[in-house]
C-alpha positions in Angstrom: 109.6 110.1 63.6 107.0 110.1 66.3 103.5 109.4 64.9 101.0 112.2 66.2 97.8 110.7 67.5 95.1 111.3 65.0 92.1 113.6 65.8 88.9 112.1 66.1 86.7 112.4 62.9 83.1 113.9 63.6 81.6 110.4 63.7 83.8 109.5 66.5 83.3 112.9 68.3 79.7 112.4 68.4 79.9 108.9 69.8 82.4 109.8 72.7 80.1 112.8 73.3 77.2 110.4 73.7 78.8 108.0 75.7 79.8 110.9 78.3 76.0 111.9 78.2 74.9 108.4 79.2 77.2 108.2 81.6 76.3 111.8 83.2 72.6 111.0 82.8 73.0 107.6 84.5 74.8 108.8 87.6 72.1 111.8 87.7 69.4 108.8 88.0 71.5 107.1 90.6 72.1 110.1 92.5 68.9 111.1 92.7 66.7 107.8 93.2 69.4 105.2 93.9 71.0 102.4 91.8 67.7 100.5 91.7 65.9 103.2 89.5 68.6 102.8 86.6 67.5 100.9 83.9 67.8 101.1 80.1 64.4 102.2 79.5 64.5 105.1 82.1 68.1 106.3 80.8 66.7 106.3 77.2 63.5 108.4 78.5 65.8 110.8 80.4 67.9 111.4 77.3 65.1 111.5 74.9 66.7 108.5 73.2 65.5 105.0 72.1 66.3 102.1 74.2 67.8 100.3 71.0 70.0 103.4 70.6 71.4 102.9 74.1 72.0 99.3 73.6 74.6 100.3 71.1 76.7 101.6 73.7 76.1 99.5 76.3 74.4 95.6 75.5 72.9 95.4 78.8 72.4 97.1 82.2 74.9 95.0 83.7 77.6 96.3 81.2 76.5 99.9 82.1 76.7 99.1 85.6 80.1 97.6 85.3 81.4 100.7 83.8 79.8 103.0 86.3 81.0 101.0 89.2 84.8 101.3 87.7 84.1 104.8 87.0 83.0 105.2 90.7 85.8 103.5 92.0 88.3 105.6 90.3 86.4 108.8 91.6 86.8 107.7 95.0 90.4 106.7 94.7 91.3 110.1 92.9 89.4 112.1 96.0 91.8 109.9 98.5 94.7 110.4 96.4 94.1 114.1 96.0 93.8 114.6 99.9 97.3 113.7 100.5 98.7 116.2 97.9 100.9 118.5 99.8 100.2 116.9 103.3 102.6 116.7 106.2 105.1 113.9 106.5 103.4 112.5 109.8 101.9 109.0 108.7 98.9 109.2 111.5 97.9 112.6 109.8 98.1 111.1 106.3 95.9 108.2 107.1 93.6 110.6 108.8 93.4 112.7 105.7 92.9 109.5 103.6 90.1 108.0 105.6 88.3 111.7 105.8 88.4 111.8 102.0 86.9 108.3 101.8 84.0 109.6 104.2 83.5 112.6 102.4 82.9 111.1 99.1 80.8 108.7 100.4 78.4 111.3 102.1 78.6 113.5 98.9 77.7 110.4 96.4 75.8 108.1 98.8 73.9 106.3 96.2 77.2 105.6 94.3 78.8 104.6 97.5 75.8 102.0 98.2 76.2 100.8 94.3 79.9 99.8 95.0 79.5 98.1 98.3 76.2 96.0 97.8 73.3 98.3 96.6 72.8 97.3 92.8 69.2 96.6 92.4 67.1 93.5 92.3 68.2 90.9 89.7 71.5 92.1 89.7 74.3 89.3 89.4 76.6 89.5 92.4 79.7 89.9 90.0 78.7 93.0 88.2 81.5 95.3 88.3 84.2 92.7 89.3 87.2 92.5 86.9 86.9 89.6 84.2 90.5 88.7 84.8 90.9 87.4 88.6 94.2 88.9 88.8 93.4 92.1 87.6 93.6 95.1 90.1 90.8 97.1 90.8 90.7 100.9 92.0 89.9 99.9 95.2 92.8 97.4 95.4 95.1 100.6 94.4 93.3 102.5 97.2 94.1 99.8 99.7 97.9 99.7 98.5 97.8 103.3 99.4 96.8 102.7 102.8 99.3 99.9 103.2 102.1 102.1 101.9 101.1 104.7 104.5 101.2 102.5 107.3 104.6 101.0 106.4 106.7 103.7 108.2 104.8 102.9 111.4 105.4 99.2 111.1 108.9 99.9 110.6 109.1 101.5 114.0 107.0 98.5 115.6 108.3 95.6 117.5 109.5 92.9 115.5 107.1 90.3 116.7 104.6 90.6 113.9 102.7 87.4 114.3 98.9 87.5 115.3 99.1 84.4 117.3 97.2 82.6 114.8 99.5 81.1 112.1 96.6 80.6 109.8 95.4 84.2 109.9 99.2 85.2 109.1 99.0 83.3 106.1 95.8 84.8 104.8 97.3 88.0 105.8 100.4 87.7 103.8 98.4 86.1 100.7 95.8 89.3 101.0 99.2 91.6 100.7 100.4 89.8 97.7 97.2 90.5 96.1 97.8 94.4 96.8 101.1 93.8 95.0 102.7 94.4 98.5 104.3 91.1 99.3 106.9 92.5 101.8 103.9 93.6 104.0 104.1 92.1 107.4 100.6 90.4 108.6 100.6 93.5 111.3 100.5 95.9 108.7 98.0 94.0 106.6 95.9 93.1 109.7 95.9 97.1 110.6 95.2 98.4 107.2 92.1 95.7 106.8 90.7 96.8 110.6 91.0 100.5 109.7 89.1 100.0 106.4 86.4 97.9 108.1 85.9 100.4 111.0 85.6 103.5 108.7 83.3 101.6 106.4 81.2 100.4 109.4 80.7 104.1 110.5 80.3 105.5 107.1 77.5 102.9 106.3 75.8 103.8 109.7 75.9 107.5 109.0 74.5 106.9 105.4 71.5 105.0 106.6 70.7 107.6 109.3 71.5 105.4 112.3 73.8 107.9 113.8 70.9 110.8 113.2 70.1 112.8 116.3 72.8 111.1 118.2 75.5 113.4 120.3 78.2 111.5 118.2 80.6 113.4 115.6 81.1 110.5 113.2 84.4 112.0 111.9 86.1 112.2 115.7 84.7 108.7 116.0 86.6 107.8 112.9 89.5 109.6 113.8 89.5 107.7 117.2 89.0 104.0 115.5 92.1 104.9 112.8 94.2 105.6 116.2 93.2 102.3 117.9 93.7 100.6 114.8 97.4 102.1 114.5 98.0 100.8 117.9 98.0 97.2 116.5 101.1 98.7 114.9 102.6 100.6 117.6 101.1 99.4 120.9 103.5 101.3 123.0 104.4 104.0 120.4 103.9 107.6 120.6 100.7 109.0 119.3 102.6 111.9 117.5 103.6 109.2 114.8 
């Protein structure tokens, strides 16, 4: 006989509701004023709660930030995954859809994106948001693994000459692929995945800081071209229709 999950009692429901309200209020502060504006005191004021009451849910600002960063990573990965639902079979098209979803989420939630990639406020330890288990996979690792999987069919069609010409780098790329739980990934594919992510991240970061404002350059077109150029690392002589 399978045990039915027990429904939460009233106290548990109220706690879960308050936990969700804390998360929503925290994101509201971040989305409006940036992560630097988030503090336990500011959060408590916005919710008409006392700071000690908030501490019953999160023992510190660092603990709260860790939770919010994990949630944000998951939101970003969900957006990227949903962008591929029902998409066509062409690998290059799927990669474009994936990175377009990455950019769209970043533009919609600019402060959350900044929080994930460095904007965490004064006095915030560098390891906030990092998993306690060094071997644990983060949602961002899952996104990178998804990109590697999209590139794999292109790699299968590429030249069997896979070395970058730098044996040390090839070893590092193989190690990186193992951390993504893709041990069979070739150095060429790993290098392409990293190149795509760094190029897209760079353009999106410039866009978010206003460096492309007023310029006669469409960021998405620029990103699409950078994706195509990175894929040429896999298919230097392959057709653009891949």
